[in-house]
LOVO-102841 format. One record per residue (C-alpha): residue in one letter; residue number from 0; x, y, z. Coordinates in steps of 0.25 Angstrom, whole numbers, plus 5000, padded with zeros to 4 digits. Each point is the difference from the previous one (the first is absolute). Layout:
BEGIN
(kese a,NUM,(X,Y,Z))
...
END
This chain:
BEGIN
(kese m,0,(5005,5208,4870))
(kese s,1,(4986,5000,4995))
(kese g,2,(4996,4994,5013))
(kese i,3,(5006,5011,5007))
(kese r,4,(4992,5011,4992))
(kese k,5,(4989,4994,5001))
(kese h,6,(4999,5001,5014))
(kese q,7,(5004,5014,5005))
(kese l,8,(5005,5001,5014))
(kese s,9,(4999,5013,5008))
(kese p,10,(5015,5008,5002))
(kese e,11,(5001,4995,5013))
(kese s,12,(4999,4986,4996))
(kese r,13,(5007,5002,4987))
(kese r,14,(5012,5006,5010))
(kese a,15,(4999,4987,5009))
(kese v,16,(5001,4990,4990))
(kese t,17,(5011,5009,4992))
(kese v,18,(5007,5000,5014))
(kese a,19,(4998,4986,5003))
(kese v,20,(5006,4995,4985))
(kese l,21,(5012,5008,5004))
(kese t,22,(5002,4996,5013))
(kese v,23,(5000,4984,4994))
(kese l,24,(5010,5005,4991))
(kese m,25,(5011,5002,5011))
(kese a,26,(4994,4985,5006))
(kese q,27,(5009,4992,4992))
(kese l,28,(5010,5008,4993))
(kese p,29,(5011,4995,5008))
(kese i,30,(4999,4986,4997))
(kese n,31,(5006,5001,4986))
(kese a,32,(5005,5014,5003))
(kese v,33,(5011,4992,5009))
(kese s,34,(5001,4985,4992))
(kese v,35,(5007,5006,4988))
(kese s,36,(5009,5006,5009))
(kese l,37,(5004,4988,5008))
(kese t,38,(5013,4997,4992))
(kese t,39,(5006,5014,5002))
(kese i,40,(4997,5000,5015))
(kese a,41,(5007,4985,5002))
(kese a,42,(5013,5005,4992))
(kese d,43,(5000,5012,5010))
(kese t,44,(4997,4994,5013))
(kese g,45,(5004,4986,4997))
(kese a,46,(4986,4995,5004))
(kese a,47,(4997,4984,4998))
(kese t,48,(4988,4996,4994))
(kese a,49,(4994,4997,5014))
(kese g,50,(5002,5015,5003))
(kese l,51,(4993,5004,4987))
(kese q,52,(4988,4991,5001))
(kese w,53,(4998,5007,5013))
(kese v,54,(5001,5013,4993))
(kese q,55,(4987,4996,4992))
(kese s,56,(4991,4993,5010))
(kese i,57,(5002,5009,5012))
(kese y,58,(4993,5012,4991))
(kese i,59,(4987,4988,4996))
(kese l,60,(5000,4995,5013))
(kese a,61,(4999,5013,5008))
(kese m,62,(4989,5003,4990))
(kese a,63,(4992,4986,5003))
(kese a,64,(5002,5005,5016))
(kese a,65,(4993,5014,4996))
(kese v,66,(4989,4994,4992))
(kese l,67,(4996,4991,5010))
(kese s,68,(4998,5013,5009))
(kese a,69,(4998,5012,4992))
(kese g,70,(4988,4999,4996))
(kese v,71,(4993,4998,5014))
(kese i,72,(5009,5013,5006))
(kese a,73,(4995,5008,4990))
(kese e,74,(4987,4996,5004))
(kese n,75,(5003,5004,5014))
(kese i,76,(5008,5014,4997))
(kese g,77,(4997,5002,4985))
(kese r,78,(5005,4997,4986))
(kese r,79,(5004,5013,4996))
(kese k,80,(5011,5001,5014))
(kese i,81,(5003,4984,4995))
(kese m,82,(5005,5003,4986))
(kese v,83,(5008,5013,5003))
(kese g,84,(5008,4993,5013))
(kese a,85,(5002,4989,4989))
(kese l,86,(5007,5008,4990))
(kese w,87,(5007,5007,5011))
(kese l,88,(5005,4986,5005))
(kese m,89,(5004,4997,4984))
(kese a,90,(5007,5014,5000))
(kese l,91,(5009,4995,5012))
(kese g,92,(5003,4987,4995))
(kese s,93,(5005,5006,4988))
(kese v,94,(5008,5009,5008))
(kese l,95,(5006,4988,5006))
(kese g,96,(5002,4995,4988))
(kese g,97,(5008,5009,4994))
(kese l,98,(5007,5002,5013))
(kese a,99,(5004,4986,5000))
(kese s,100,(5010,5002,4987))
(kese l,101,(5007,5008,5009))
(kese a,102,(5001,4990,5012))
(kese g,103,(5011,4995,4998))
(kese e,104,(5001,4984,4997))
(kese g,105,(4997,4994,5013))
(kese l,106,(4988,5011,5002))
(kese a,107,(4994,5001,4986))
(kese m,108,(4991,4989,4999))
(kese p,109,(4995,4999,5016))
(kese v,110,(4997,5014,4995))
(kese l,111,(4994,4997,4987))
(kese w,112,(4990,4991,5006))
(kese l,113,(4996,5007,5011))
(kese g,114,(4996,5010,4987))
(kese q,115,(4993,4990,4993))
(kese a,116,(4992,4995,5014))
(kese f,117,(4996,5016,5000))
(kese a,118,(4996,5001,4986))
(kese g,119,(4993,4987,5000))
(kese l,120,(4991,5003,5013))
(kese g,121,(4997,5014,4995))
(kese g,122,(4998,4992,4984))
(kese g,123,(4991,4989,5006))
(kese a,124,(4992,5010,5009))
(kese l,125,(4994,5007,4985))
(kese l,126,(4994,4988,4993))
(kese p,127,(4989,4998,5009))
(kese t,128,(4999,5015,5003))
(kese t,129,(5000,5005,4987))
(kese l,130,(4990,4988,4996))
(kese g,131,(4992,5005,5011))
(kese t,132,(5000,5014,4995))
(kese i,133,(4993,4996,4985))
(kese a,134,(4990,4992,5007))
(kese m,135,(4996,5013,5007))
(kese a,136,(5002,5010,4989))
(kese v,137,(4992,4990,4991))
(kese p,138,(4988,4994,5009))
(kese d,139,(4994,4992,4989))
(kese p,140,(5007,4988,4996))
(kese r,141,(4994,5000,4987))
(kese q,142,(5007,5013,4997))
(kese r,143,(5014,4996,5006))
(kese g,144,(5008,4991,4989))
(kese p,145,(5006,5010,4991))
(kese y,146,(5005,5006,5014))
(kese m,147,(5004,4986,5005))
(kese a,148,(5007,4998,4987))
(kese l,149,(5008,5013,5001))
(kese w,150,(5004,4994,5015))
(kese g,151,(5005,4988,4994))
(kese a,152,(5007,5008,4988))
(kese g,153,(5008,5009,5010))
(kese t,154,(5005,4986,5009))
(kese t,155,(5006,4995,4986))
(kese a,156,(5005,5013,4995))
(kese d,157,(5008,5004,5011))
(kese l,158,(5007,4987,4997))
(kese a,159,(5006,5003,4986))
(kese f,160,(5001,5015,5005))
(kese g,161,(5008,4996,5012))
(kese a,162,(5010,4990,4992))
(kese v,163,(5004,5010,4989))
(kese a,164,(5001,5012,5008))
(kese s,165,(5011,4993,5009))
(kese g,166,(5006,4993,4988))
(kese l,167,(5003,5016,4995))
(kese i,168,(5004,5005,5013))
(kese l,169,(5011,4990,5000))
(kese e,170,(5006,5003,4988))
(kese f,171,(5002,5014,5008))
(kese a,172,(5000,4997,5013))
(kese p,173,(5004,4992,5012))
(kese w,174,(4989,4991,5005))
(kese g,175,(4995,5008,5013))
(kese w,176,(4994,5009,4988))
(kese i,177,(4989,4989,4997))
(kese f,178,(4994,5004,5011))
(kese v,179,(4998,5016,4998))
(kese p,180,(4989,4999,4989))
(kese t,181,(4990,4990,5011))
(kese g,182,(5004,5010,5011))
(kese l,183,(4997,5014,4992))
(kese l,184,(4987,4993,4995))
(kese a,185,(4996,4995,5014))
(kese v,186,(5001,5014,5006))
(kese v,187,(4993,5007,4988))
(kese i,188,(4987,4989,5000))
(kese a,189,(5001,5002,5016))
(kese l,190,(4998,5015,4998))
(kese v,191,(4989,4999,4988))
(kese t,192,(4993,4990,5008))
(kese r,193,(5000,5008,5012))
(kese r,194,(4995,5011,4993))
(kese f,195,(4990,4993,4992))
(kese l,196,(4994,4988,5005))
(kese p,197,(4987,5002,5008))
(kese a,198,(5000,4994,5014))
(kese a,199,(4991,4987,5002))
(kese p,200,(4990,4996,5010))
(kese t,201,(5008,4990,5010))
(kese s,202,(4996,4989,5009))
(kese s,203,(5006,4991,5011))
(kese p,204,(5002,4988,4995))
(kese g,205,(5009,4990,5009))
(kese l,206,(5014,4997,4996))
(kese d,207,(5007,4987,5003))
(kese v,208,(5014,5004,5004))
(kese p,209,(5005,4989,5005))
(kese g,210,(4995,4993,4987))
(kese q,211,(5007,5009,4992))
(kese l,212,(5014,4997,5007))
(kese f,213,(4997,4985,4999))
(kese a,214,(4997,5000,4987))
(kese v,215,(5014,5009,4995))
(kese l,216,(5008,4991,5010))
(kese t,217,(4995,4988,4992))
(kese v,218,(5001,5006,4986))
(kese v,219,(5017,5004,5005))
(kese g,220,(5003,4986,5005))
(kese l,221,(4996,4995,4988))
(kese i,222,(5006,5008,4992))
(kese f,223,(5014,5001,5008))
(kese g,224,(4999,4985,4999))
(kese v,225,(5000,4999,4985))
(kese i,226,(5011,5012,4997))
(kese q,227,(5010,4992,5011))
(kese g,228,(4996,4987,4994))
(kese g,229,(5005,5004,4986))
(kese a,230,(5013,5008,5007))
(kese q,231,(5005,4990,5008))
(kese g,232,(4991,4987,5000))
(kese w,233,(4986,4997,5002))
(kese f,234,(5002,4991,5012))
(kese s,235,(5011,5010,5005))
(kese v,236,(4997,5006,5015))
(kese p,237,(4995,5014,4994))
(kese a,238,(4991,4994,4991))
(kese l,239,(4995,4990,5011))
(kese l,240,(4997,5011,5009))
(kese g,241,(4992,5008,4989))
(kese y,242,(4992,4989,4999))
(kese l,243,(4996,4998,5013))
(kese v,244,(4997,5016,5003))
(kese f,245,(4991,4996,4988))
(kese v,246,(4993,4990,5006))
(kese v,247,(4999,5005,5013))
(kese f,248,(4995,5013,4998))
(kese l,249,(4990,4993,4989))
(kese g,250,(4994,4991,5011))
(kese l,251,(4998,5013,5010))
(kese f,252,(4994,5009,4988))
(kese i,253,(4990,4988,4997))
(kese h,254,(4997,4999,5016))
(kese r,255,(4999,5015,5000))
(kese e,256,(4991,5003,4989))
(kese r,257,(4988,4986,5004))
(kese t,258,(5000,5008,5013))
(kese a,259,(5002,5014,4998))
(kese a,260,(4987,5010,5001))
(kese a,261,(5003,5008,4988))
(kese p,262,(5010,4990,4992))
(kese l,263,(5009,5006,4990))
(kese m,264,(4996,4988,4991))
(kese d,265,(4988,4991,5001))
(kese l,266,(5006,4987,4998))
(kese r,267,(4986,4993,4997))
(kese i,268,(5001,5005,4987))
(kese f,269,(5013,4992,4995))
(kese r,270,(4989,4988,5001))
(kese n,271,(4995,5005,4989))
(kese p,272,(5006,4992,4987))
(kese g,273,(4998,5012,4990))
(kese f,274,(5005,5009,5010))
(kese a,275,(5012,4993,5003))
(kese a,276,(5003,4997,4985))
(kese a,277,(5001,5015,4998))
(kese g,278,(5009,5002,5011))
(kese v,279,(5009,4991,4995))
(kese a,280,(4999,5006,4987))
(kese a,281,(5002,5015,5006))
(kese m,282,(5013,4995,5006))
(kese m,283,(5006,4995,4987))
(kese a,284,(4995,5013,4992))
(kese l,285,(5010,5008,5007))
(kese f,286,(5010,4989,5004))
(kese s,287,(5002,4997,4984))
(kese v,288,(5000,5017,4998))
(kese v,289,(5011,5004,5010))
(kese g,290,(5007,4986,5000))
(kese v,291,(5003,5001,4985))
(kese g,292,(5001,5014,5001))
(kese f,293,(5011,4998,5010))
(kese l,294,(5006,4988,4994))
(kese l,295,(5001,5006,4985))
(kese a,296,(5007,5013,5007))
(kese l,297,(5011,4991,5005))
(kese f,298,(5002,4990,4989))
(kese l,299,(5000,5013,4989))
(kese g,300,(5010,5008,5011))
(kese q,301,(5010,4989,5002))
(kese a,302,(4998,4989,4991))
(kese r,303,(4999,5010,4987))
(kese q,304,(5007,5010,5008))
(kese l,305,(4989,5012,4996))
(kese s,306,(5000,5014,5004))
(kese p,307,(4988,5004,5010))
(kese l,308,(4993,5006,4986))
(kese g,309,(5005,4988,4992))
(kese i,310,(4992,4992,5012))
(kese a,311,(4987,5010,4999))
(kese s,312,(4999,4997,4985))
(kese y,313,(4996,4988,5004))
(kese i,314,(4994,4999,5012))
(kese a,315,(4992,5012,4996))
(kese f,316,(4992,4992,4989))
(kese i,317,(4993,4991,5010))
(kese p,318,(4991,5011,5009))
(kese g,319,(4999,5008,4987))
(kese t,320,(4995,4989,4992))
(kese a,321,(4989,4998,5012))
(kese f,322,(4997,5014,4999))
(kese f,323,(4996,5002,4986))
(kese a,324,(4995,4985,4999))
(kese a,325,(4990,5003,5012))
(kese p,326,(4988,5005,4994))
(kese l,327,(4999,4991,4988))
(kese v,328,(5004,4988,5010))
(kese g,329,(4987,5005,5009))
(kese r,330,(4991,5000,4990))
(kese f,331,(5004,4987,4993))
(kese l,332,(4999,4993,5015))
(kese g,333,(4987,5007,5003))
(kese r,334,(4993,4990,4990))
(kese m,335,(5005,4987,5008))
(kese r,336,(4997,4995,5015))
(kese a,337,(5010,5008,5010))
(kese d,338,(5009,4987,5005))
(kese v,339,(5001,4994,4985))
(kese a,340,(5007,5014,4996))
(kese l,341,(5008,5001,5012))
(kese s,342,(5003,4983,4998))
(kese l,343,(5004,5005,4986))
(kese a,344,(5008,5013,5004))
(kese l,345,(5010,4991,5012))
(kese l,346,(5000,4989,4986))
(kese l,347,(5006,5011,4990))
(kese a,348,(5010,5006,5012))
(kese a,349,(5004,4987,4999))
(kese l,350,(5002,5000,4986))
(kese g,351,(5008,5012,5003))
(kese t,352,(5009,4995,5008))
(kese l,353,(5004,4989,4994))
(kese l,354,(5004,5008,4988))
(kese i,355,(5007,5011,5008))
(kese g,356,(5008,4987,5005))
(kese r,357,(5003,4995,4988))
(kese t,358,(5008,5013,4998))
(kese d,359,(5016,5000,5002))
(kese e,360,(5012,5010,5000))
(kese t,361,(5000,4999,4984))
(kese s,362,(4984,5004,4997))
(kese a,363,(4998,5012,4991))
(kese h,364,(4992,5010,5007))
(kese l,365,(4987,4999,4992))
(kese d,366,(5001,4985,5003))
(kese v,367,(4999,5002,5013))
(kese v,368,(4989,5012,5000))
(kese w,369,(4990,4993,4994))
(kese r,370,(5000,4988,5011))
(kese l,371,(5001,5012,5011))
(kese m,372,(4987,5005,4993))
(kese i,373,(4991,4989,5001))
(kese f,374,(5004,4999,5015))
(kese g,375,(4995,5015,5000))
(kese v,376,(4986,4997,4993))
(kese s,377,(4999,4988,5010))
(kese i,378,(5003,5010,5011))
(kese a,379,(4990,5010,4995))
(kese a,380,(4989,4986,5000))
(kese m,381,(5005,4997,5014))
(kese f,382,(4996,5013,5008))
(kese a,383,(4988,5001,4992))
(kese s,384,(4995,4987,5004))
(kese v,385,(5006,4996,5014))
(kese a,386,(4990,5010,5007))
(kese t,387,(4987,4998,4994))
(kese v,388,(5002,4984,5002))
(kese a,389,(5003,5002,5014))
(kese v,390,(4991,5011,5004))
(kese n,391,(4987,4991,4991))
(kese s,392,(5005,4986,5008))
(kese v,393,(4994,5006,5012))
(kese p,394,(4987,5007,5005))
(kese l,395,(4997,5014,4999))
(kese r,396,(5001,5003,5014))
(kese q,397,(5015,4993,5000))
(kese a,398,(5004,5007,4986))
(kese a,399,(5008,5012,5008))
(kese m,400,(5007,4991,5009))
(kese a,401,(5003,4991,4989))
(kese g,402,(5006,5011,4990))
(kese a,403,(5010,5004,5012))
(kese t,404,(5003,4985,5003))
(kese n,405,(5004,4998,4985))
(kese t,406,(5008,5015,5000))
(kese v,407,(5008,4994,5012))
(kese l,408,(5003,4986,4994))
(kese r,409,(5003,5008,4986))
(kese q,410,(5012,5008,5010))
(kese t,411,(5004,4989,5006))
(kese g,412,(5002,4990,4987))
(kese g,413,(5008,5014,4995))
(kese a,414,(5008,5001,5011))
(kese l,415,(5004,4984,4999))
(kese g,416,(5003,5001,4985))
(kese p,417,(5014,5006,5000))
(kese a,418,(5003,4990,5012))
(kese v,419,(4997,4988,4994))
(kese i,420,(5004,5003,4985))
(kese g,421,(5012,5006,5006))
(kese s,422,(5004,4989,5010))
(kese i,423,(4998,4990,4987))
(kese y,424,(5009,5006,4992))
(kese a,425,(5010,5004,5010))
(kese t,426,(5000,4984,5004))
(kese r,427,(5002,4996,4986))
(kese l,428,(5012,5010,4998))
(kese a,429,(5006,4995,5012))
(kese d,430,(5000,4986,4995))
(kese g,431,(5007,5004,4986))
(kese a,432,(4988,5003,4991))
(kese a,433,(5003,5008,4990))
(kese a,434,(4991,5012,5001))
(kese a,435,(4992,4999,4990))
(kese d,436,(4998,4986,5007))
(kese a,437,(4996,5005,5012))
(kese f,438,(4990,5010,4993))
(kese s,439,(4993,4990,4993))
(kese s,440,(4999,4992,5012))
(kese a,441,(4994,5011,5010))
(kese l,442,(4989,5005,4990))
(kese l,443,(4996,4984,4998))
(kese v,444,(4998,5000,5012))
(kese t,445,(4991,5011,4999))
(kese t,446,(4992,4994,4987))
(kese v,447,(4997,4988,5009))
(kese l,448,(4994,5007,5011))
(kese l,449,(4993,5011,4990))
(kese v,450,(4993,4985,4993))
(kese a,451,(4998,4995,5014))
(kese a,452,(4991,5013,5002))
(kese g,453,(4993,5001,4988))
(kese v,454,(4995,4984,5002))
(kese l,455,(4996,5003,5014))
(kese v,456,(4991,5014,4997))
(kese l,457,(4995,4991,4988))
(kese v,458,(4997,4989,5009))
(kese a,459,(4995,5008,5010))
(kese g,460,(4989,5008,4991))
(kese n,461,(4995,4988,4993))
(kese r,462,(4996,4994,5012))
(kese r,463,(4994,5013,5005))
(kese a,464,(4992,5001,4986))
(kese a,465,(4997,4984,5002))
(kese t,466,(4993,5006,5013))
END
């Protein structure tokens, strides 16, 4: 905060930063707001684990799709229009989510998925546009740090608030009401943004529509294959169809990006080992955050029979700890090489997931919470260092694309988290394993992936430092 007081902004710039922070609070609010409600939704609609996986994955997949193009579209028509439009999309998604609870057992889940898709598109469009708003409001990079910290704090505070708010609402109302706060906040912040955010100059960068479509279908195919594999068998026809869609559209995406005049993503950037490792780390960061939250909500609700508020009393400790730890973690990690910091963060996350996986239905609240807090600290560390490693690993002229690509990979990992972790959990349950054993198995896989990512980042960083 002392940095904010030291560098006074103009009233117009202060309003722009305030709007950006308020707006980014909306972007990830629905993730934990919905996750603590999953067992309630399942009980009311009869949805299986696969259906619940799509509730989470569709939202974050839509976010990833919007992140790909929102920044470019904003440069064409203006950030304010994109931000206001994104907030109205989130409001529409909230309305559909609320109506889903009234749609009846057969229609409830499709309507909820549609609502999550609209809300996710809105949430994803807010991430790059709010960052761009802060960059324009604070043009000196040396003065931008405290305001970027506020932006980062907003992306974790909303996760904690969403979990607790939904838990409280479900103590007194049906599950459709969990979407009311998000919808109302989206409308209010849209009006505030329209009134107080100054218009920004526009330009005309190219928009790679085919690349956008191929990228989305690639990830959809992979997620569909993984979810169906967990539900019907890894080599069932639906799962194999998903894998086929993934392979075909991945090939089309690569061909398109190599030949397009204005590609969505410069694939040559992946030849840089440091950037490629940072991309894997970015995927694993949100993969673990969203996947562990999803699995924890299912386990606490199904195996321990906790109410949504009871589930929130556990889950909120993850983003809550990340929020309060972020300033201290940032200062500590600033004393070491960024790739070393990221590697340590991934290994700490691996330790956290391993410890969480060693709990069961009989574990006391405090015995689980301290493990969740370790994982929360690792989240703060991962988010503080992953973008820095990505940007620092490439020449300055590629920094903007490196940051945007890293964000897309992070969101893609978030969409895969519930799909992969949830499918492992469902498969183990179908094989007759106890809930605690299935829970432990899913988290053990996550632990191994985090360790692998941490080692990869360290090796790539050491190789770069040696050259």
